[in-house]
C-alpha positions as CSV (number, residue, x, y, z in Angstrom):
1,M,26.7,-36.3,-67.9
2,K,25.3,-39.4,-66.3
3,K,27.2,-38.5,-63.1
4,V,25.7,-35.0,-63.0
5,L,22.2,-36.5,-63.5
6,A,22.7,-39.1,-60.7
7,V,24.1,-36.4,-58.3
8,G,21.1,-34.2,-59.1
9,C,18.7,-37.0,-58.4
10,I,20.4,-37.8,-55.1
11,I,20.4,-34.2,-54.0
12,S,16.7,-33.8,-54.9
13,I,15.9,-36.9,-52.8
14,F,17.8,-35.5,-49.9
15,I,15.9,-32.1,-50.2
16,I,12.5,-33.8,-50.3
17,A,13.4,-36.2,-47.4
18,C,14.8,-33.4,-45.2
19,S,12.2,-30.8,-45.8
20,K,9.9,-29.6,-43.0
21,R,6.6,-31.4,-42.9
22,E,3.4,-29.6,-41.9
23,A,2.0,-30.5,-38.5
24,A,-1.3,-32.3,-38.4
25,N,-4.2,-29.9,-37.9
26,T,-5.5,-30.3,-34.3
27,N,-8.9,-28.9,-35.1
28,E,-9.6,-31.8,-37.4
29,I,-8.6,-34.3,-34.7
30,Q,-10.9,-32.6,-32.2
31,A,-13.8,-32.6,-34.7
32,V,-13.5,-36.4,-35.1
33,Q,-13.9,-37.0,-31.4
34,P,-17.6,-38.0,-30.7
35,H,-19.8,-35.9,-28.5
36,Y,-21.7,-37.8,-25.8
37,D,-24.7,-36.5,-24.0
38,T,-23.9,-38.0,-20.6
39,T,-21.7,-36.8,-17.8
40,A,-20.6,-40.2,-16.7
41,I,-18.5,-42.6,-18.7
42,D,-21.0,-45.4,-18.6
43,S,-24.5,-44.2,-19.4
44,F,-26.0,-47.2,-17.6
45,S,-24.1,-46.7,-14.4
46,A,-25.7,-45.3,-11.3
47,G,-25.6,-41.5,-11.2
48,A,-25.3,-41.1,-15.0
49,T,-27.3,-38.0,-16.0
50,T,-28.1,-36.9,-19.5
51,V,-27.4,-33.3,-20.5
52,D,-31.1,-32.5,-20.7
53,I,-31.6,-33.5,-17.1
54,V,-28.6,-31.5,-16.0
55,R,-29.9,-28.5,-17.9
56,Q,-33.3,-28.8,-16.2
57,I,-31.6,-29.0,-12.8
58,R,-29.6,-25.8,-13.6
59,M,-32.7,-24.1,-14.8
60,S,-34.5,-24.8,-11.6
61,S,-31.7,-23.5,-9.5
62,Q,-32.2,-20.4,-7.4
63,K,-29.5,-18.4,-9.2
64,Y,-31.1,-19.1,-12.6
65,Q,-34.5,-18.1,-11.3
66,D,-33.1,-14.9,-9.8
67,S,-31.5,-14.0,-13.1
68,L,-34.8,-14.5,-14.9
69,K,-36.6,-12.2,-12.4
70,E,-33.9,-9.6,-12.9
71,A,-34.2,-9.8,-16.7
72,I,-38.0,-9.4,-16.4
73,K,-37.5,-6.3,-14.2
74,L,-35.0,-4.8,-16.6
75,E,-37.4,-5.4,-19.5
76,Q,-40.3,-3.8,-17.7
77,E,-38.1,-0.8,-16.7
78,E,-37.1,-0.3,-20.4
79,K,-40.8,-0.5,-21.5
80,R,-41.7,2.1,-18.8
81,I,-38.9,4.5,-19.9
82,T,-39.9,4.2,-23.6
83,A,-43.5,4.8,-22.7
84,E,-42.6,8.0,-20.8
85,L,-40.4,9.2,-23.7
86,E,-43.2,8.6,-26.1
87,K,-45.6,10.6,-23.9
88,E,-43.1,13.5,-23.7
89,N,-42.6,13.4,-27.4
90,K,-46.4,13.5,-28.0
91,K,-46.7,16.5,-25.7
92,K,-43.9,18.4,-27.5
93,L,-45.5,17.7,-30.8
94,E,-48.9,18.9,-29.6
95,E,-47.3,22.1,-28.2
96,E,-45.5,22.7,-31.5
97,K,-48.7,22.2,-33.4
98,K,-50.5,24.7,-31.1
99,L,-47.7,27.2,-31.6
100,K,-47.8,26.8,-35.4
101,A,-51.6,27.1,-35.4
102,K,-51.4,30.3,-33.3
103,E,-48.7,31.7,-35.6
104,N,-50.8,30.8,-38.7
105,T,-53.9,32.5,-37.2
106,A,-51.9,35.5,-36.2
107,I,-50.5,35.8,-39.7
108,S,-53.8,35.3,-41.4
109,T,-55.7,37.7,-39.3
110,P,-54.9,41.4,-40.2
111,K,-54.2,43.8,-37.5
112,T,-56.5,46.7,-37.2
113,D,-55.0,49.7,-35.4
């Protein structure tokens, strides 16, 4: 009985020791790494630029300015189209009201032949 118990303990130790272990989660490791706001390694070295300054430089670039102008043009075009659609819808509603009014007056007035 003691031998069976000892063999069982040894087998369980081997199973635990040889079992697959889960790999460390790489997302947690990346989350621990600090985020710096400079592009250079040494923030006091010549040429080190903060992220805010880099962002301002990108915003002042010609490509960015062109994309802003294009976005404004698209927005104005959408407004113009919606205004035209609203005008057309108003005209249709007015025509329908006129037709209904004519029908109502035609129905309400008796015909004398």
